[in-house]
VOBA-1610 file (N, C-alpha, C; in pm, whole numbers, padded with zeros to 5 digits, always signed):
BEGIN
Met+01573+00147-07903Met+01721+00264-07983Met+01739+00352-07888Leu+01881+00413-07892Leu+01917+00534-07800Leu+01881+00651-07867Asp+01844+00731-07786Asp+01771+00839-07779Asp+01894+00967-07754Leu+01974+01016-07869Leu+02083+01119-07886Leu+02018+01221-07811Asp+01908+01280-07851Asp+01866+01402-07824Asp+01862+01440-07641Asn+01783+01285-07601Asn+01779+01334-07457Asn+01941+01280-07362Ile+01997+01222-07407Ile+02154+01228-07371Ile+02162+01370-07369Phe+02196+01422-07467Phe+02248+01546-07496Phe+02124+01654-07387Val+02039+01662-07367Val+01970+01773-07294Val+01994+01709-07132Asn+02036+01595-07053Asn+02067+01585-06958Asn+02228+01606-06915Arg+02299+01609-07015Arg+02409+01643-07000Arg+02433+01810-07003Val+02353+01873-07036Val+02368+01998-07044Val+02299+02061-06909Asn+02191+01960-06864Asn+02119+01982-06733Asn+02205+01945-06628Leu+02316+01861-06646Leu+02433+01846-06552Leu+02505+01933-06546Thr+02550+02021-06651Thr+02678+02098-06665Thr+02607+02233-06590Thr+02468+02274-06646Thr+02395+02400-06548Thr+02410+02347-06406Ile+02385+02278-06374Ile+02362+02218-06223Ile+02532+02266-06140Tyr+02619+02184-06208Tyr+02752+02211-06198Tyr+02794+02311-06156Cys+02773+02425-06285Cys+02801+02553-06303Cys+02730+02665-06194Asn+02579+02613-06160Asn+02506+02718-06053Asn+02594+02620-05883Met+02627+02533-05887Met+02681+02493-05728Met+02826+02560-05779Lys+02891+02566-05857Lys+03036+02666-05841Lys+02973+02813-05795Ile+02881+02854-05842Ile+02860+02985-05818Ile+02827+03010-05644Ile+02740+02902-05655Ile+02745+02922-05470Ile+02843+02905-05433Lys+02916+02829-05462Lys+03048+02812-05373Lys+03131+02931-05362Lys+03114+02991-05479Lys+03196+03106-05469Lys+03125+03228-05421Ile+02976+03269-05377Ile+02889+03361-05355Ile+02923+03300-05140Phe+02918+03167-05127Phe+02947+03147-05025Phe+03097+03169-04951Lys+03159+03188-05041Lys+03301+03203-04972Lys+03304+03342-05003Ser+03286+03420-05089Ser+03272+03553-05066Ser+03200+03609-04946Phe+03121+03541-04889Phe+02989+03563-04771Phe+03109+03558-04649Leu+03184+03416-04681Leu+03257+03438-04544Leu+03398+03528-04544Lys+03405+03555-04641Lys+03554+03642-04639Lys+03508+03773-04585Phe+03365+03793-04618Phe+03329+03956-04579Phe+03273+03969-04453Val+03270+03848-04381Val+03238+03830-04232Val+03356+03877-04187Leu+03511+03752-04224Leu+03546+03798-04141Leu+03666+03908-04164Leu+03643+03945-04268Leu+03670+04132-04287Leu+03615+04178-04164Thr+03503+04195-04188Thr+03397+04275-04094Thr+03419+04246-03944Ala+03490+04103-03894Ala+03491+04053-03766Ala+03637+04146-03737Leu+03775+04155-03823Leu+03897+04154-03783Leu+03855+04334-03797Ile+03778+04419-03851Ile+03783+04552-03856Ile+03691+04599-03693His+03601+04491-03651His+03552+04516-03530His+03625+04500-03467Ile+03734+04372-03434Ile+03811+04362-03329Ile+03947+04471-03298Gly+03991+04490-03424Gly+04014+04625-03454Gly+04003+04777-03372Ile+03880+04806-03412Ile+03820+04898-03314Ile+03798+04876-03186Leu+03792+04749-03079Leu+03734+04720-02996Leu+03897+04741-02937Val+03990+04743-02987Val+04207+04715-02932Val+04216+04834-02910Phe+04161+04894-03018Phe+04188+05096-03016Phe+04102+05150-02877Thr+03978+05109-02868Thr+03876+05158-02808Thr+03967+05111-02678Ser+04035+04972-02638Ser+04059+04947-02499Ser+04202+05037-02469Ile+04251+05022-02564Ile+04411+05114-02541Ile+04357+05284-02514Lys+04277+05316-02589Lys+04237+05462-02560Lys+04181+05489-02434Asn+04083+05377-02373Asn+04023+05395-02267Asn+04123+05322-02136Gly+04231+05281-02200Gly+04277+05229-02043Gly+04179+05098-01968Asp+04104+05024-02083Asp+04014+04911-01989Asp+03988+04809-02086Ile+04067+04658-02032Ile+04060+04594-02114Ile+03959+04513-02159Lys+03821+04581-02057Lys+03701+04527-02029Lys+03678+04512-02198Phe+03678+04590-02282Phe+03650+04566-02414Phe+03700+04477-02524Leu+03778+04404-02447Leu+03838+04301-02528Leu+03792+04158-02449Asn+03687+04166-02351Asn+03605+04039-02297Asn+03537+03964-02373Tyr+03604+03841-02411Tyr+03582+03729-02538Tyr+03385+03734-02493Phe+03346+03754-02392Phe+03202+03732-02384Phe+03105+03854-02387Gln+03181+03936-02360Gln+03122+04071-02399Gln+03096+04101-02601Ile+03238+04065-02618Ile+03239+04063-02792Ile+03099+03971-02834Leu+03099+03880-02768Leu+03015+03793-02816Leu+02876+03814-02814Gly+02847+03910-02717Gly+02740+03971-02718Gly+02631+03892-02584Leu+02727+03818-02521Leu+02648+03717-02403Leu+02597+03790-02289Ser+02626+03928-02248Ser+02599+03959-02152Ser+02445+03994-02142Glu+02389+03961-02247Glu+02257+04052-02255Glu+02173+03878-02217Phe+02239+03761-02209Phe+02149+03679-02178Phe+02204+03646-02028Trp+02334+03657-02003Trp+02373+03650-01852Trp+02460+03760-01837Pro+02388+03848-01755Pro+02405+03997-01706Pro+02540+03990-01649Lys+02592+03858-01604Lys+02717+03926-01439Lys+02844+03849-01567Ile+02832+03769-01656Ile+02920+03721-01710Ile+03042+03801-01728Thr+03063+03940-01756Thr+03159+04029-01805Thr+03192+04077-01702Lys+03153+04049-01563Lys+03193+04139-01457Lys+03300+04025-01390Gly+03399+04104-01339Gly+03515+04060-01275Gly+03632+03981-01322Trp+03761+03971-01238Trp+03889+03930-01310Trp+03849+03786-01326Ile+03796+03709-01268Ile+03778+03581-01288Ile+03713+03565-01456Ser+03602+03656-01463Ser+03558+03688-01624Ser+03632+03717-01698Asp+03727+03808-01675Asp+03850+03801-01779Asp+03939+03689-01828Leu+04013+03635-01701Leu+04092+03514-01713Leu+04004+03427-01779Ile+03877+03388-01761Ile+03817+03267-01830Ile+03808+03314-01970Ser+03775+03418-02003Ser+03759+03503-02156Ser+03894+03448-02233Val+04004+03506-02149Val+04152+03474-02227Val+04140+03328-02224Leu+04131+03253-02142Leu+04171+03113-02174Leu+04094+03055-02252Thr+03937+03085-02311Thr+03814+03041-02410Thr+03888+03119-02478Met+03958+03185-02531Met+04023+03225-02651Met+04146+03151-02728Val+04232+03122-02617Val+04362+03061-02636Val+04274+02912-02664Ile+04214+02880-02615Ile+04151+02746-02677Ile+04111+02724-02743Ile+04051+02831-02787Ile+03977+02805-02935Ile+04034+02839-03029Phe+04143+02944-03062Phe+04295+02926-03134Phe+04364+02840-03107Ser+04395+02754-03031Ser+04452+02640-03024Ser+04411+02529-03089Ile+04255+02483-03127Ile+04172+02439-03159Ile+04210+02449-03312Phe+04208+02575-03343Phe+04202+02607-03471Phe+04329+02566-03534Leu+04417+02611-03497Leu+04576+02575-03496Leu+04607+02444-03525Ile+04584+02390-03399Ile+04583+02220-03405Ile+04563+02142-03553Ser+04437+02203-03561Ser+04363+02106-03689Ser+04419+02142-03805Ser+04439+02273-03832Ser+04501+02343-03922Ser+04651+02302-03980Leu+04740+02263-03876Leu+04848+02176-03866Leu+04854+02055-03897Asn+04734+02005-03884Asn+04721+01826-03927Asn+04682+01827-04019Lys+04591+01937-04092Lys+04552+01894-04218Lys+04652+01908-04301Lys+04750+02014-04305Lys+04868+02029-04387Lys+04963+01942-04345Leu+04973+01906-04231Leu+05118+01776-04227Leu+05039+01636-04285Cys+04967+01603-04282Cys+04905+01476-04310Cys+04895+01459-04448Thr+04848+01588-04538Thr+04817+01576-04691Thr+04962+01573-04760Lys+04961+01525-04865Lys+05133+01533-04937Lys+05113+01555-05040
//
């Protein structure tokens, strides 16, 4: 015999799970937006500090990541600055190409 009460209860449970997943997804997206905003503010402060002090070292990608705590000499010298800029350009290019491929391939 078909038990309609259990079918209804299972449907409610699936709906509740779906709603909870939507809430978790919204919380995660909000967290990512918060991190992005904080990073943009941080970079803005670093650009301002770099211009104010006339020292480009504040914008060294390895220093921004805090790698100098593990490898103290990574932020020293012009080679570090060059590699830092190249690393930023490569990462930006990867994100740009990935984004363009997704937009161009979907119809």
